[in-house]
N, C-alpha and C positions, 0 to 999 in steps of 0.2 A: 750840581745834580738840579732838577727840576721835577718836583713831585705837585704838579699843577696841569692845568691845561693853558699851554704857552700860545705865543702869537702865532699865526699861521704863516709861514714863508712860502710866498708865491712861487719862489724860482723852484719848488719841489714837483709842480705838477706833472704833466704828462710824459716825461722823459722815461717814466716807467716802463717802456716796451720796447728799448732798442738794449735787448738783453740777450744773452748768450743762449741758443735754442734748448740746451738742456736743463735751464733754469726754470724751475716752477713760479708761477706767480698768481695762482688759482686756489691755495689753501683757505677753507672758511672754517669758524669756530663759533661756538654760540652756549649760551646755559640757559637751563629750564629752572625756574624757581619750586621747589618742594614745599609741601604745607608746614613743614618743620623749621622753615627759614634757610634750610640749606639749598643745595643745589642738585641738577645733573648736567654733566658737560658733553659736548658733541662735536666732532670735528671730521673733516676731510683730509686726505694726504694727497696732493696732485705732484706729479712730476713728468718729463717729458722723456725720462729714459727710466729703463726697470731699476726701481728701489728695493734692493732684498732687505726684508724685514724678517725678524723673529720676536716672538713673545719673550720678556726676559724679567725676571727678578733679582733685584739688587738687594742685598741682605743689610742690616745694620752693621755698623762696625766696619764696613768695607774701606778698603784702603784705595783713595783716589788719586792718580796723578795728572795733573793738568799741562797743557802743551803750551811751552813757552813761545817767545818772539822769535826763537830759531826754527820753529816748526817742529822740534824735538819733544816727542811725548814723555813726559816725567822730569822735562827741565822747568815747567811751570810749579804753579801751586801744589802742594801736597796737602790732602786733608783726610779725615776719618770722618766717614758717613754717620750720620745721628739716627737717621730714618731709613727704613727698607722702604723700597718702592719697587712698582711694576710697570711695564710700558713697551712700547715699540723700539726694538733695537735695530741699529741700521748698520750694516757691513761687518757684523760681529767684532765691532769695536765697541769701547766704550762711549756709546753715543746712543744717547735716548732722545727720540724725535717728539715724543709725547708720552705722559704718563701720569701715574697717581701713586701718592706715598701714604704710609700706615695711618696718618693723621686725617685724611682725606683732602690735602693739597691736589691739586690736580692741575694739567696745563701741558703746553708744547710752545714748540717754535714753528715759526711760518716764514717764508720769504719776504725780505723788503730790500730788494736787490738795487734798488738806485739809491734811497736814502742814507743806508746803513754806512756809518763809519764808526770804527771803533777807537780804541784808546792805543796810546803808544808808550807803554812804560818801558823805563830804562833802569838799568843800575841795579839796586836791592829790590826795586818794584816787579822787576821780571819773575823774581820767585813768589809774587802775590797775584800772579796773571794767571788766567784761564783763556782757553779759545772761545769764539762765540758758538762753537757745536757743541761746547760742553756745559754750558748756562743751565739747560735743564737737568743734566745730573747733578751740578753743584745747587740748585734749588731745592731740587726734591729729596736731596739727602741732608739738607741743613735745616729746612725752616717747615714750620707747620701753619702759618698764616701769612697774609699779605702784608701785614703791618711789619712783620719781622722781616719779611723780604725788604720791604723800603729801608729798614734800619742795616740789614747785614749786606746787600748786594754793593753799596757805594763803597765798601770796606776793601774790595778786591778789583783787580784790572781785567777787562775784557780786551784781548789784544786784535790787531789786525792780521793775525796769522793765517796762512793758507790752510785748508783742509786739504790734506796730502791726496787722498782719493780723487778729488776733483781738480786738484790744482789751481784753486782759486780760494779766494776767502768766501764763505758761508756766510752770506749777508742776511742774517735773522733779526726778526723780534719776537717777543714773547707774550704770552699770556697765562695767568695764572688766578686759580679760584678758589676760596677756603671755603670751609664749613660753616662760617658765618653767613655766607652768601656774597660774600665781597669779591670784586674781581679786580685786577690791574693789568696793564699793558707795560710792556719793558722794551723801550727802545735805545739804541744808540744812534746817534745823529751828529755829525761834525764831531766826534770824539767826545761827547757829551752824553752822561746817561740821563734819559728821561723817564720817569714813573709815573704814569696816568691812572688815576682811578677811573674804572670803567663801568659806568652805570649801566651800560647795555648789556654786559657780557658777552658782546660779539667781537670778533677781530676778522679782518681779511688782511690785505696786502697793501701795495700803494695806493695813495700816498700815506704817509704816518698818520698816526691815529689822532692826532688833535686836528688835522685836516677832515678825516671820516667823521668825527664829531660836529664839526662846523658844518660841513656838507648834508648832515643830518636835518639841520633847521631848515634846509630847502624843501624837506617834504613832510614836515609838520601838519599838511592838510589832509594827509592820507590817514583813512581808518577803516578798521574791519567792519563797522555799521554801513549797509548798503543804503546809497543814496534813496530819498524818498522821489516820489511823482513830482514833476513840475507843471504847470499851466503855462504856456505861451501862447498869446495871440488867442486866448479862449480854447485852444486844444491840450488836452492833458497828455504829458509825455512821462513815461516811467522807464528805468532800465530792464533791459531786456534779458538779464541774467544776474546770478550773483556774483559778488565781488567788485561791484562798481566802486564803492568807497575806497579801495586800493589801486584805482586806475591811475597810470601814471608813474606807478613803481618800476623802475627798471628791470629788465628781464635777462640781460646780457651777463656776460662772464667777466665783465671787468670786475675787480677788486671792489671798486667805489659800490658797484650795485650789487655784489654779493653781501658786502657789509649791511646795506640798507634793507635787503630781503632778511638778513638773519635778525637784525636788530627789529625790525617790526613783527616778523613772524612771531618769534618768542615772546615779546611784549603782549603781544594780542594773545597768544594762547596762556600767558601767566593769568590774564585777566579774565580771558573767557572760557577757558578749557583747564581751569586749575584741578578740576576733579579726575582728570585722565592719567594713568599712569606714564610716569615722566620719562622712563627709559624707553619704552615704546614708542612714546611721542617721539622722542629724541630721532627714532631711526626715521620716523615720517618726515621729521626736517631735513635729516640728512640726505634723502632721497631727492630732495630739491635742489641739492648742489652738486650732484653726482654729475661729473663732465665726462660724456662719452669721448672714446677716441676719434679724432678727425675733426672734432668741433672747435679747438682753438690751436691752430697750426702755426708755428713760429717759422723764422729764418726766411721770411718774405714767402713762405709758399715752396721754398725749392728744398729738393730732396739732397741728400747727401751723396758723395760718391758711390755708394752702393744702392742708391735709390731709396733710401729710408728717408721718411718724413718725420719731423720733431713736432709732436703733438701733447701737448698738457691733457693728461687722463686722470681720472680717479684711482688710484691705487690701494688706498686703504681709507676705512671709515671706522671711526670708534666712539664710543660711548662708555663715560666712566659715571659710576654710581657710588659715590664718595661713603655714603651713609651705611651701606653693606659692603665698602670696599670690592667691589666687583667690575672689572674692565672688558669691555666687550671689543672684538674687532671683526672687520668683513673684508675679505681681501679680494682683488679684482678679479680673479681666476673663478669667483663662485658666488653664490648668494648666501651661504649658511653662514651663521654668526657663531663664532668661539666667545666663551666666557672663561674669564681667569679670575679665581676667587683666592684672592690675597689670603684669606683667612685660613686656607687649605693647605699653606705651604710654611715653611721654616723661616721666621724672619731674622733669626740667627744663624743662619747656614754660614758655612766657612767660605764659599766662594758664589760667584754668580751663576744664576742657571737661566739657559736658554731654551726655547721649544719651538721648531719649526711648525708653521701653521698651515695646515692642508687647505688649498684652496677649492672646495667643492661645492656642489648645489645638490640639494635632496628634494625630490619631488616627491609628493606623497598623493598616491592613486587613490580616488573614491572608492571604496568598497563596492 
């Protein structure tokens, strides 16, 4: 296991896009610092097919069953959850895409579809293994800070078992953030567990995280400070508008470009807009990563047999407020934001609870 920024492997580069159409390569996450030293977390969830989601609350002492290498739920690791957590549940299974636990640890999974390669436990180790799509459940139910994740996650295996609903391996990497303001990124590459301290709080998709940090060094000239005027040949020139200091920041939907925007935007806001409320500010940032349908078309632009095109689009956006243990979500079908207050629910309930989220838009008329 490596808990450091490792050497970048050049062969990982742009093979990223030879991907099955249904796979999303477009999720983005970030954190904003708060005045008390903690954080607010935001992310988008993109997919090229409809991804059914509900809000869910997993109680303390819930009995979890991991999926073993044979693909059978329950044949892997069993554990008793230590902490209650809430988040987005997919397919009505024990599968949390993203969430926050009672101790203010928040995070989730995003696709890393080319580089991810998990472990291959055998023998007795199979009973100490889980699937890639169960990592978020495992972390949020067992840990309350990133340092404990670093110590605890190497003690189990995450195997290359397929996710039955997709009939393929769910190739994910993971980001988590705790109440001290620390962030980490977790990746399994070539069967090795890599855990990186994340000074930016941001994460996107391919290439792996060490490459993303190295690429950041190519854009250190960027600044939120507008460029001053310059005299050339006795003539004074000045920028024609605001934002000249950030000229050259990529604006496309590539993961590397989204990572750069998330890192720079949030770092600038932490320095120059520290007085603004963080939850509201997080929603403004999320708007900049909203991918509209038809903007990122897969499968070489070819439709399927029914004439349907595959395109990534933003299906959910979420904001987590760890200090107040509140979790917000907005779904594609509407612009209304729902708020889940963990403190209003029983963390010692006997079973998992799930709620449908209505996709609505409410327009308020001016009197």
